[in-house]
N, C-alpha and C positions, 0 to 999 in steps of 0.2 A: 519322487524323481520322475520326470516326464519320460516316456518310452519313445525312442527314436522310431520313426516310420522308415523301414529300409525296403527299398524295392530294386536298387541297382547295386550290383556287387561293388565293393570298394572299402576304403578304410574311412571311418567317420570319427569325429572328435565331439565329445560331449563334456562341457564343464559343469561340475557338480558343486553347488554352494554348500559348504560345511560350516560356515561361521554365522553365528546369529546377527541380526541387526543390531545397531548401537543406539544409545541415547545421546542425542546432541543437546547439550545444556543450554538453556536460554539465559539471556542477560538478567541480572538481578536489580540493577540500579540505573534505570533509564526514566528520569522524572519528566513530568510534563508541567511546564510553567504557564499559567494562565493570567493575562493582565493586559496592561496598556503599554504601548511603546511610542517613541517619537515618530517612527514611520513603520511601514510594513511593505517594503518594496523588494522585489526580486528582479523581474524582467520589466514590470509596469508598476505604475503608482498604485499602492494598496492591493497589489494582487496576493499578498500574504495575509491580508486581513481575514480573520476567522478561518485560517488554515493551520493545521498542525504541521509545522515545519521542523525538521530534524537539523540540529547544528552540533558541532563538535568542539567549539571553543568560543571564547569572548569576542575574538575578532570577527568571527562569522555573525555573531549577534549584532555587533556594531554595524557591519556591512549591510544587514538586511533590516535591522530594527533601530538603528541609531543609538543615541546616548541618553543621559538622564535628562529629566526635566529641569528647566531653569527655574529657580526660586524667584518669586516676585519681590519688589521692594516693600510691599505691604507686609510681607512675612517677617521682616527684621527692622528693628529700630536701633540705631547706632548712637551711642552716647559718648562724648569725648570731653574729658577734663584736661585743660591746658595748665600744666604746672609751671610753665615758663622755660625758656631755653630749649625749646623743641622737645620737651619731656611730657608725654601724653599718657593719660590713662584711658583705656578703651573698654566699654562694656556693651553687651547686646541684650536686647529683649526680643523674644520671638513670639509670634502670634500663631498658635497651633492651627487655628481655623484657616489661616492663609497659607500654610505649608502645603507644598505639593503633595497629593495623595499617591502619586505614581512612584513606586519603588522597584519595579520590575528589572530595570537595568542593574540597579545595586544588587538586587537579589541573585540574579544570574552571575554577576561578578563574584559574589560571595560564594556561590556554589562552586565556581571553578577555582577560587582561592583555596577552598577546602578539599580539593581532590576530585572535583567533578569531572565528567566525560561527556558522552553523548547525552543529549536531552532534547526535548520537543518544546518549541515555543508556539503558544497560541495567542497571537495579538488580536484582541477583541476590538480594540479602537485605538486611534492615535490621541496624543495629549490634547486636552481641551483647556479653554480658559474661560472661567475658573476651573480648576481641577475638580473632578467629581468621579467616583467610581460607581458604576451600575451594577447592582447585584444580579439583575436580569441578564446582563452580558456575561458576567462571570459564570452564571448557571448554564448559559448557552455554550460557554467554552467547555465546560464539563461534559455537555452532550457530544461536542466534537471529539474530545479525548476518549469518550466511551468506545468510539469505533477504531481507535489505534491499538492494535493488539501488543505492540512492542512496549507500551508504557508500563512501568511497574511502581512508579511513585507519583502521587498527586501532590502538587504544590501550588497554592494560591495566596502569595504573601499580601496582596491588596484586599483580601477578605476582611482584614482587620480595620479598613478605612471606611467602612460603611456602619449602618445602625447595628445594634446587637440582635435585633430580630432578624435582619438580612444575614448577618454573620451565621446565626443559627441554622438558617435555611441552607446556606452554602456548606456548612460543616456536615449537616445531615446527609446532603447529597453526595459529598465526598466519600463519606464512610459507606453509604448505601452502594455506591458504584464499586467500591473496592470489594465489599462483601458479596455483591451479586456476581461480579466477574471472577473473583477469587484469584486474580492474577496480579494484584497490584495493592499498594499500602498507602494510606492517607496520612500526611503530616499535618498536624493541627497546630495552629499558632494561637497565642493568647490574645484575647480581646481585653485591652487594658481600660478599665473603667475610670479609675482615678490615676491620672499621670503623676509620674514622680515630680515632686516639687520640693522647695525648701522646707515648707511646714510639715510635709509628709514624705520623707526621702525614700520610703519603701512603697509608696502608693498604697493601695488598698488590695492586698494580696487575696483575702478571703472573698472579696466581690469579683475579682478577676477569675479566680479558680471556679467560683460558683457558675459563671457564665460558660466557662469551658465545659463543665460537667453537665450543665443543663442542655447544651447544644448537642451532645453526643447521643447515641442511640442505645439499642439493647446490648445485652451481654454477648449474644452470638455475633453481632455486627461489629462491636467495638474491638474484637480481636484483630481486625484488619487495619487498625489505626493506632497512632501514638501521638500524644500531646506533649509539647515542650514549654517551658517556662523559665525565665522571663524573656523579654526582648533583649537584643544585644547591641551594645554600643560598638560600632565598627571603626576601623581606621580610615574610612572613606569621607571625603569632603562633599558637602552640598555644592551644587552648581549654581553660581550667581553671575548675572551680567555686571561683573565687579565694578568696572569703571563708572556705571550708571547708579551705583548705590549712593544714597544720600546720608550725610551726617545729620541726623535729626536733632540732636541737641549738642551744642558746642558751649561749654561752660568754662569761665576762667576761674582757676583755683584762688583761694584766699591769698591777697597780697600780690596777685598777678594783674598788672594794670592794662596790658594789651595782649592781643594774640601773639603767639611766637612768630607767626607769619602773617603779614598784612593780608587781609581779605578772608582769613579763616573765620567762618561763622556758621551758626545753625542754617540748615537747608542747603549747604553746598554739596556738590557731587564730588565723588572721589577724583573724577578727572580734574575738577577745579582745584583740588588739593595738590595735584601734581603727582605724576606716575612715579617720579623718582624721589618724592619727599619722604621725610621720616614718618609723618602721619600715615601716609599711604601705606607704607611698608608695615607699619605697626598694626594697622587695621587688618591687612591681608594675613599677617602672621597669626594674630589672635582669632580671626574668622576661620582659619584652617584647623583650629583646635575644636571647632564645634562640629562634632562627628555625626555621621548618619546613623540613625537608630533603626535596626531591621529586626523583623520577626525572625525566630530561629529556624523556620523550616528550610530555607534555601541552604544555610550552612550545614543543617543536618542531612539533607540530600547529597550534599558533596561528601560529608563525613561517611555516609552509608557507602557511597561509591569507593572511597578510599579504603575503608575496612574491607569491603568485599574483595577488592582487587589485591590487597596486600595479605590479608589473613583469612578470608573466606566469609561467606554470608552467614555461616553458623556462629561466627564470633559476635558477641553482643557489641553494638555500636555505642559503647559507653567507656568511661575512664580514658577517653580520647580527647586530644586538644582541638579546641575550635579556634581556627586560624583567621588573621585579619580582624581580631577583636580586641578592643581595649579592655573590656570588662562587661559582665551582665548589667543591664540597666538597673536591676534590683539585686541587692546582696541578700541571698537566702541563707539562713543558718541551718544547722543540722536539726534544731527543734522544729523550725518552720517547715523543713522538708518532710517531717515525719508523716503529717497528714496529706501530703501531696503524693508521696511514694506508695503509701498504704492507706487506701480509703476504706475504713471499716464499714461504712454505711452502704455505699452502692458499688464499691469496687472500681472506681474509675481513676486509675493512677495517672499522675502527671509527672513526667521526667523533668528534673531540675538541672539547669546549667549553672555551675558555680565557679567562683574563682578560688584557688588554693595557693597560699604563699609558696613560691618556688617551683609550682608546677603550671601556673597559669589558669586559663579558663577551661574547664573540663565538663563534659557531658557526665552528669552524676545520677543516671537512671536509665534502665534498660527495659522498661515494662511497656506492654500494650496498654490501651485503654481499659482493656479487660484484665486489670492488674491482680484481681483475687482469684483467677482461674488457674488451677495448677497445670492444666493442659496448655493454655495459650497465654500464659502470664508474660512470656518474655518475647520481645521483638525478634530476636534471632531465631527462635524456634518457628514462629509464624512465617517469617520470610523464607526460611529454609524449605518448609513445607510448601510454600507458594512456588519455589524454584523447582522442586523435585516433581510436584504434581504437574506443573506446566511442561516441564522437560519430557516426562514419561508420556504425558497425554499426546503431545505433538509427535513424538517419536514412535507412537504405536499406531499411526494412521495407516501404516502398511497392512495391519492385520484386519482391517474393516473389510468385510466379504470374503476373507480367507476361510478355508474349511474349519469349522469349529471342532477340530480333532486334536489328538494328542501331539501331533507334529507341530501345530501352530502354538499349542500351549507350551511346549518345551522351548521353542524359539522365544516366545514372550517371556517366560521365566528367566531364561538364560540372559536375555538382553537387560532386564531389570536388575537381576543379581550382579551381573559385571559392573553396571553403573553404581549400584549402592556399594559394592566392594571397593571401588575406587574412593568414593566418599568416606567410607570407614577408614581407609588407609590414610586419607588427607586429615583425619581428626574430626570429621563432622559428627560421626556416630560413636556412641559410647559402648565399649565392650572389649574384652580382652581377645575374643574370637569373633569372626564375622557372624556366626550363628547367634551370638549374644547381642549383636548390633542391629541386625535386620532379619526379616524373613520375606519370602515371596511365595504365595500359594495360588495355584490355579489348577483346575481339573475336575472331571466328574467325580462326585462323591466328596469332593474337598471344598470347593467353592461354587459348584454348580450341580443342579439336579437335571434329570432328563427333560424336564418341563422348560428349564432355562435354555437348553440346547435347541429344543423344538422352537422356541420363541426367538432364537437368534442371539441370545446373550452369552457373552464370555465374561465371566466375573474373575477379576484378579485382585487378590488381597495382599496388601503390602503394610508391613509393620516396621517402624524405625525407632531406635532409641537415640534421639537427637541429644547431643552434648548441651548442657545447660550452663549458664554463667554462675560463678560463685559470687552471689550478691552480697552475702554476709559471711565474713571470715571472722571466726571466733577463736582466739588464741587463749588457752587455758593454762595457768601457771599454778604450781603447787609448791609450797615451801617444805622442803624435806628436813627431818630431824638430823642433827649431827650424829654420825655413826662412828667416828673415831676421834 
């Protein structure tokens, strides 16, 4: 307590601070989305290009960045079979190479539909024709995000639209940034080698998984990332210039002598078919069922936000519904998930999203990429430590250059203990009593030596027993002998 300098007779008031400083908790789920947008305008054209801009809802995204990319006519072939009496069968053939590679709009929409809140958008470029995604630009976007302290989740949904080598480079840098800064978490999407098709409805799971595992880093770095599999069939529709679409093949069914409507033929546009016609409506209805397929990271970023706000960051983001989803693109069985959830060779766990009858589409995994590590196996544990470390670090700035004496130590210890007590009371820390849930140590002879004090170091040791998810629930039943 400072001593008042008194030189004139009178009554003086001195306020004495008796309460310790408090820990202000940081946000836990603020993702950064990096990719391509229709525009990037705020006050001038392209003034938001290569800028990390914070938004709070999808309306703001549309205002600043526009909507989805329009699919080209080359990406779709429409076949019509005329059965007579205006009865038509419609089928589509899609050319994957011609499909737009830009999915950031749909990704942000999926983020908000799953409970997302504040996020950062980094538009690296506007839509190009033909569509192409540059790994160089996406990597540059990571450099931009590197400077944004608020970001806690990294999401690059368009990283799957490039080569496997470029995908590996981007995944490496995402994980490396999270591990270096220690205040964010990387969400890794699958790179699908063999697309789902009629001959192989489940694609090539082993090849997909191998690329994910080969793209990731060391045990120490992988604890700051999680991978999810497979891609998700959403409820969203692709955007087309519908009236300009062409009926590529118009065929008369057996026994039908003439088109149901005069003039209907191969090569006609849908405008020529007539906006109010049966064929026009039929094609529009059927095309609406061709849903957008998205990587899982945007939905998971929204789900992280939802779980953090309703249950707490210490609750595993698993056994939770993924919204605005028809189904996972690939149906994974329990047997197939065994080698994804627990990787006995290199320990790189991959969380699976599965459909369960009566429950819908659920996240069925809660592990980091470092899935065989007992310390950092679970996403909730890693992210809780991220939050506590960052919160205490920022709230301890007041102590820099304060006297390295017992008065400062007591304030520091009380500040951290008060914060951790609240976390224990909320259920984040395990233990019947607070002393079983956490400890805070600081002081000469405890965490510091005389040399530490001479060199200006104040060492604070914090221990926490974080609650962990019940991943495997085992019910044991025994048959008793009849006793009467």
